[in-house]
C-alpha positions as CSV (number, residue, x, y, z in Angstrom):
1,X,-85.6,-24.3,-264.7
2,X,-84.0,-20.8,-264.7
3,X,-84.8,-20.5,-260.7
4,X,-82.5,-23.2,-260.0
5,X,-79.6,-21.1,-261.3
6,X,-81.2,-18.1,-259.8
7,X,-81.3,-19.5,-256.2
8,X,-78.0,-20.8,-256.7
9,X,-76.3,-17.7,-256.9
10,X,-78.1,-16.1,-254.4
11,X,-77.1,-19.1,-252.0
12,X,-73.1,-18.0,-253.7
13,X,-73.5,-14.5,-253.0
14,X,-74.9,-14.9,-249.0
15,X,-72.3,-17.4,-248.7
16,X,-69.7,-14.6,-249.4
17,X,-71.7,-12.5,-247.3
18,X,-71.1,-14.7,-244.2
19,X,-67.9,-15.4,-245.1
20,X,-67.5,-11.2,-244.7
21,X,-69.1,-11.1,-241.4
22,X,-67.2,-13.7,-239.7
23,X,-64.1,-11.9,-240.9
24,X,-65.4,-9.1,-239.1
25,X,-66.4,-10.7,-235.6
26,X,-62.8,-12.7,-235.7
27,X,-60.9,-9.2,-236.1
28,X,-63.1,-7.3,-233.1
29,X,-60.3,-6.9,-231.2
30,X,-57.9,-6.7,-234.0
31,X,-56.2,-2.8,-233.2
32,X,-56.6,-0.4,-235.9
33,X,-58.9,-2.9,-237.9
34,X,-61.8,-1.4,-240.3
35,X,-64.9,-3.8,-241.0
36,X,-65.3,-5.0,-244.4
37,X,-68.8,-5.3,-246.3
38,X,-69.9,-7.0,-249.0
39,X,-71.4,-5.1,-252.0
40,X,-73.7,-7.1,-255.0
41,X,-75.2,-6.6,-257.9
42,X,-78.0,-8.0,-260.6
43,X,-76.8,-10.5,-263.3
44,X,-78.4,-9.8,-266.9
45,X,-81.9,-9.7,-267.7
46,X,-83.5,-12.0,-270.5
47,X,-86.0,-10.0,-272.3
48,X,-89.4,-12.1,-272.8
49,X,-90.9,-9.2,-273.8
50,X,-89.6,-5.8,-274.9
51,X,-90.2,-2.7,-273.6
52,X,-91.1,0.7,-275.7
53,X,-91.8,-1.0,-278.8
54,X,-94.8,-2.8,-280.9
55,X,-94.9,-6.4,-281.0
56,X,-96.9,-6.6,-284.2
57,X,-97.4,-4.2,-287.1
58,X,-100.0,-1.5,-286.1
59,X,-100.0,-2.2,-282.3
60,X,-99.8,0.4,-279.2
61,X,-96.2,0.6,-278.1
62,X,-95.4,-1.4,-274.6
63,X,-95.4,0.2,-272.2
64,X,-93.2,-1.7,-269.7
65,X,-92.5,-5.4,-271.3
66,X,-91.1,-8.3,-269.4
67,X,-87.6,-8.6,-268.4
68,X,-86.2,-12.0,-266.0
69,X,-83.1,-10.7,-264.0
70,X,-80.8,-13.9,-263.7
71,X,-79.3,-13.7,-259.9
72,X,-77.1,-12.0,-258.5
73,X,-73.1,-11.4,-258.0
74,X,-70.4,-10.0,-255.5
75,X,-68.6,-7.1,-256.9
76,X,-66.9,-5.7,-254.1
77,X,-65.9,-6.2,-250.7
78,X,-65.9,-2.7,-249.5
79,X,-63.7,-1.6,-246.0
80,X,-65.5,1.0,-244.0
81,X,-63.1,3.7,-243.1
82,X,-64.4,4.7,-240.2
83,X,-62.5,5.8,-237.0
84,X,-62.3,3.4,-234.1
85,X,-62.9,4.0,-230.6
86,X,-59.7,5.4,-228.6
87,X,-58.4,2.7,-225.8
88,X,-55.7,4.2,-223.4
89,X,-52.2,2.8,-222.3
90,X,-49.2,2.9,-220.7
91,X,-47.0,2.3,-223.6
92,X,-45.2,5.7,-225.1
93,X,-45.1,3.8,-228.4
94,X,-49.1,3.5,-228.4
95,X,-49.8,6.3,-231.1
96,X,-53.0,6.7,-232.4
97,X,-54.3,8.7,-235.4
98,X,-57.3,10.5,-234.9
99,X,-58.9,11.3,-238.2
100,X,-57.3,10.9,-242.2
101,X,-54.0,9.5,-242.5
102,X,-52.0,6.0,-242.4
103,X,-48.8,5.3,-241.2
104,X,-46.0,4.3,-243.7
105,X,-44.4,0.8,-242.8
106,X,-41.2,-0.4,-244.7
107,X,-41.1,-3.7,-245.6
108,X,-38.2,-6.3,-245.8
109,X,-38.1,-6.0,-249.9
110,X,-37.9,-2.5,-249.5
111,X,-41.5,-1.4,-250.4
112,X,-43.7,0.8,-248.4
113,X,-47.1,-0.6,-246.8
114,X,-49.6,1.3,-244.8
115,X,-51.2,0.6,-241.5
116,X,-53.8,2.0,-239.0
117,X,-52.8,0.1,-236.0
118,X,-50.8,2.0,-233.8
119,X,-48.9,-0.3,-231.4
120,X,-45.2,0.1,-231.6
121,X,-42.0,-1.5,-230.3
122,X,-38.1,-0.5,-230.6
123,X,-36.0,-2.9,-232.1
124,X,-32.5,-3.8,-230.7
125,X,-30.9,-0.8,-232.5
126,X,-33.3,1.6,-231.2
127,X,-35.4,2.4,-234.3
128,X,-39.5,2.2,-234.4
129,X,-40.7,-0.6,-235.4
130,X,-44.1,-2.6,-236.1
131,X,-44.7,-5.7,-233.6
132,X,-43.7,-8.1,-236.6
133,X,-40.3,-6.0,-237.0
134,X,-41.0,-3.6,-239.9
135,X,-39.8,-0.5,-239.7
136,X,-42.2,2.7,-239.2
137,X,-41.0,5.7,-241.9
138,X,-39.5,8.3,-241.6
139,X,-37.2,6.0,-239.6
140,X,-36.1,7.4,-236.1
141,X,-33.9,5.8,-233.6
142,X,-34.1,6.0,-229.7
143,X,-31.1,5.9,-228.3
144,X,-31.0,3.6,-225.6
145,X,-29.8,5.9,-223.0
146,X,-33.6,7.7,-223.8
147,X,-36.0,8.2,-221.4
148,X,-39.4,10.2,-221.0
149,X,-40.2,9.7,-225.0
150,X,-43.0,11.7,-226.3
151,X,-44.6,12.6,-229.8
152,X,-46.4,15.3,-230.3
153,X,-49.8,15.5,-232.2
154,X,-48.0,16.8,-235.0
155,X,-45.4,13.7,-235.4
156,X,-42.7,15.2,-233.6
157,X,-40.8,12.8,-231.8
158,X,-38.0,13.8,-228.7
159,X,-37.2,12.3,-225.5
160,X,-34.6,12.7,-222.5
161,X,-31.5,11.8,-223.2
162,X,-29.0,10.7,-220.6
163,X,-28.7,13.4,-217.9
164,X,-30.1,16.0,-219.3
165,X,-33.1,18.0,-218.5
166,X,-34.6,19.9,-221.8
167,X,-36.0,17.0,-224.3
168,X,-34.2,16.2,-227.6
169,X,-36.3,16.2,-230.9
170,X,-35.6,12.9,-232.3
171,X,-37.2,13.0,-235.8
172,X,-40.1,13.9,-237.5
173,X,-43.1,11.5,-238.3
174,X,-45.3,11.6,-241.4
175,X,-48.3,10.0,-242.6
176,X,-50.0,9.4,-245.9
177,X,-52.7,9.6,-247.2
178,X,-55.2,8.4,-250.4
179,X,-57.7,9.7,-252.6
180,X,-59.5,6.6,-252.3
181,X,-58.9,4.7,-249.2
182,X,-61.4,1.9,-250.0
183,X,-58.8,0.8,-253.3
184,X,-55.9,-0.4,-250.8
185,X,-55.4,-3.6,-251.1
186,X,-55.2,-5.3,-247.7
187,X,-52.4,-8.2,-247.4
188,X,-53.1,-9.2,-243.5
189,X,-51.1,-8.4,-241.0
190,X,-52.7,-4.9,-240.4
191,X,-51.0,-3.7,-243.5
192,X,-52.2,-2.3,-247.3
193,X,-50.8,-1.9,-250.3
194,X,-50.7,1.3,-252.8
195,X,-52.9,0.4,-256.1
196,X,-54.0,2.5,-259.2
197,X,-57.4,2.0,-257.7
198,X,-56.4,4.0,-254.8
199,X,-54.2,6.7,-256.3
200,X,-50.2,7.4,-255.3
201,X,-49.9,8.8,-251.8
202,X,-49.7,12.4,-250.5
203,X,-47.1,12.4,-247.4
204,X,-47.9,15.1,-244.8
205,X,-46.9,16.0,-241.3
206,X,-50.0,14.9,-239.4
207,X,-52.6,17.9,-238.2
208,X,-51.8,20.2,-241.1
209,X,-53.6,20.0,-244.5
210,X,-56.3,18.3,-243.4
211,X,-54.6,15.0,-242.2
212,X,-55.5,13.7,-239.1
213,X,-53.1,14.2,-235.5
214,X,-51.1,11.8,-233.2
215,X,-52.6,11.3,-229.9
216,X,-49.6,9.1,-227.9
217,X,-50.8,6.7,-225.3
218,X,-53.8,5.3,-226.7
219,X,-54.9,2.5,-229.4
220,X,-57.5,3.0,-231.9
221,X,-59.4,-0.2,-231.7
222,X,-61.6,-2.0,-234.2
223,X,-64.4,0.0,-235.8
224,X,-66.4,-3.3,-235.9
225,X,-69.9,-3.1,-233.9
226,X,-70.7,-6.4,-232.6
227,X,-74.4,-5.4,-232.3
228,X,-74.3,-4.9,-236.2
229,X,-72.5,-8.0,-237.0
230,X,-74.9,-10.3,-235.1
231,X,-78.0,-8.7,-237.0
232,X,-76.4,-8.9,-240.1
233,X,-75.7,-12.6,-239.8
234,X,-79.0,-13.1,-239.0
235,X,-80.0,-11.1,-242.1
236,X,-78.0,-13.4,-244.1
237,X,-78.6,-16.7,-242.7
238,X,-82.6,-16.0,-243.3
239,X,-81.4,-14.9,-246.9
240,X,-79.6,-18.0,-247.5
241,X,-82.6,-19.6,-246.3
242,X,-84.8,-18.2,-248.7
243,X,-82.7,-19.2,-251.4
244,X,-82.4,-22.6,-250.5
245,X,-86.0,-23.3,-250.0
246,X,-86.3,-21.4,-253.8
247,X,-84.0,-24.4,-254.9
248,X,-86.6,-27.2,-252.8
249,X,-89.8,-25.3,-254.4
250,X,-88.2,-25.8,-258.1
251,X,-87.1,-29.5,-257.8
252,X,-90.2,-30.1,-256.5
253,X,-92.0,-28.8,-259.5
254,X,-89.7,-30.1,-261.6
255,X,-90.4,-33.5,-260.5
256,X,-94.1,-32.8,-261.1
257,X,-93.3,-32.0,-264.6
258,X,-91.3,-35.1,-265.0
259,X,-94.0,-37.2,-263.1
260,X,-96.8,-36.0,-265.7
261,X,-94.8,-36.9,-268.5
262,X,-94.3,-40.6,-268.0
């Protein structure tokens, strides 16, 4: 009975949907996190009666036919790249990105990863690093006697050095952009890597060429909407229950047939 296999694909799809929703809820307070959405498509169809042809000689053309679908499959888990709300902090290295763009992070193996998580720290050598100690690119070193570090909307980093009264420019931050942000590969720790689907990064100074701008003393919160996630959770649960009911009903029908054959 095909209904058993079809309903099984529905339960599997809703289980995936539930896992995606659970991950969104788990990261509701993760800085820079972008919610995900499971996307589905129907499977192949079995043709019981072809449409558009005559099933018998000298008969009229069948206008609709009969095609039975074989279920559903998960085709993608899409990251929704929508701006999260900004929350004000007191840390001079909390720098939110407003608009399009990604911070560039140098990994220990020399490769470049990308992130929207905008909470940075100083290393023991004064470099600007992520909470995991990976260096923000382009690399900028803040001297130990620096104070009043400022980061402009265009990414220029400056500070008061020693007893000077005027700020000294320490460097220029740049951000990357991609044609298809959804094609970036998540790797955990708020980091993403480039893939053939994302395209090559386009690097520019912030607040230019359609890129977003930087806002110091702010963090970008997760874009997860708690109300929507709970609503989606209830919908996924109901869909799972209905597919489970189909399996139960199909099994009962099969039992009736088997009893009548005895």
